[in-house]
N, C-alpha and C positions, 0 to 999 in steps of 0.2 A: 735199570730201576732209578740210578741216581741221577740219569739224564732226564727220564720222564719228571723227575721230583723236580730239579733245576731248570727245566721247560716249563712246569707249572709255577715254581715259584717268579720266574722272568714274568709270565704272562700275568699274576698277579699282581707286581711291581709296578709293571705298565698300567693296568687298567687302573691302579689306585691313585697315581701321578697325574689323575687327566686333570684341565682346569676346570674351576668352577664355573656354573651357568649362571646367570643373572633368573632371578624369579621374575615371572610377569607378574604386573599388578591384576587381580580378584575383579578389583571395579575402576573405574575411573569417576575423579569426583570434579567438578567442576565449580567454577566459582559464582554460581546461581545465587547461594546462600547471602553471600556478601552483598549480591546486587540488588537482591530482595530487601535484606537489613539495610542499606544504604538510601532506598527509595521510599523504606518507611521511615528512619529515621528524617531524612527531607522533609517528608509531609509532616510528621510531630511536630518538628520546630516551625513549620509556617503557618502552621494551627495556631501552638503557643504564642508566637509573634502575633498573629492577627487578633488572638484574644486580646492580650497584653494590648496592642495599640487602640484597640477599641477602648479599655479601660482607661487608657491617657486622653483620648478625645475627650472622653465623658466627663475628666476633670480639666474644665479647661483654665481654672485659675493657678494652675502650677507649670510652670516650664521645664518638660523633662526635657534630657542632653539624651542621645544616644552614645554611648563608647564605643570606641572602636575594636573592643572585646567581644560584643554583644549582649548587652545587658544598659538598661536605663534607668537614670539615676536623676534625683533634683536635692537641691541642697535643704535643709533645714534651718540650719544655722552656718553661715557662711564666713571665713576667717579672711578678712581684707589684709592682715600684714604680712607683706611681702619676705620677711625675714623668716618668719617658718617656713619647714620646709615639709614636703611629703614623705613617706618613710624611702629609705634605698636598702641595699640586701643588707640581712642581719641587724636591722634596727629594731628595737624592741618598743611594739605598740601594745599600750594597755586601750581597751575599749569595752564595751558594751554593746550589746544587741539584742534584739528580738523579731522573730519569724511570725508571718502571716500568709495565709495565702492569699491567693489574688481578688476574692471578696472581700476579705478585710478580716477572716475570721482568725483570733491567734492560735498560731501552733506552741511556740515556745515564747515565753516573757522572759525579759531582763532577768526575773528574780530564778526563773529556771534554770537560762546560761549562766548567769553570776559574770563577773566582770571576768576578762580574758586577757591574759598576756601571750603576744605572738612574736615569736623572731622572723621578721622578713623574709620569706621566701627560704626559711631553714626547717619548717613546722608544717603538720599535714594542717590543710583547709580547704573548704571548698574551693571552687576555681570560681565564681565569681566576686566570693567574699575577699578571697586574697589578691583578687584583679580591685575592686573597688576599693579595697584600704591602700594601692599604692596612688588613687587620688585626692586621697586626703591630709589633711593637717589636722595638729592639734588642737584640738578646740570645736573640731568643726561635727555637725550630726548632719548625714546623707541617709535617705530613704534611693534604697535599690529595687529593681526590679528583674529579677531573675529567670531568664526561662530554664526549663528540668535539665539542661546539657549544662549551664552553669552554673546549676544549685546542686541537686545531688542524685540526678539520671535516672537511671533506668531501675537503681536498687533501693532509693530512698533513703532515708538514714537509719533504716530496718528498726524505727519506731514508731513516731509521729510523722513523719515526712513519707509520704507515698512514693509509688513509682512514676516517673515522670511529670511530678508537680511544681509550677513554677511557683516562687515565692517572693514576698515581699519581706524585704529586712532594714528595719531602721537602726544605724550605726550610730555612735556617736566615740569619736577618738579622744580619750583623757588624756594620754600623753604617748609621744616620741621620745625615746630615749636613741640617740646616736649611736651605732656597733662601733667601737673604741679602735677597734683593728684598721677602721677604714681613713 
């Protein structure tokens, strides 16, 4: 009886020590969703850019510049003083701005937004405005046209700016205080 018991115990021990087996996936996913999303976003950007360029062409009195970052702008007030610098990392920028849609309909007024103080590249700010501020000097006013990907994108601002909405921002830099640690 003891031999049978030890044989049974040995068999149980050997069966319990088997190597784990890899589980097979239930379903295989492909990258098709990403491919469709990329295609949709490229089409959306092309449509927005076409509309922006059409609006720029309608206003031949203004000389718009295309930025390397993918938005358009022109100077309402330009400072020609070379001693003034554009902001660098950590500089404190005091500015005002207001937001309109492409038809010129106000979304946010300067009074609603109020004067902003921003530490360059150290605080949250939508991509287009952050990149636009880097082009400006103290005392300048610039009008920017941002496609939705440079503005508030797919989600909007969850308030007045809707999904995939290109915007126009008129920005005035009141002052730039250099970062003391630079």
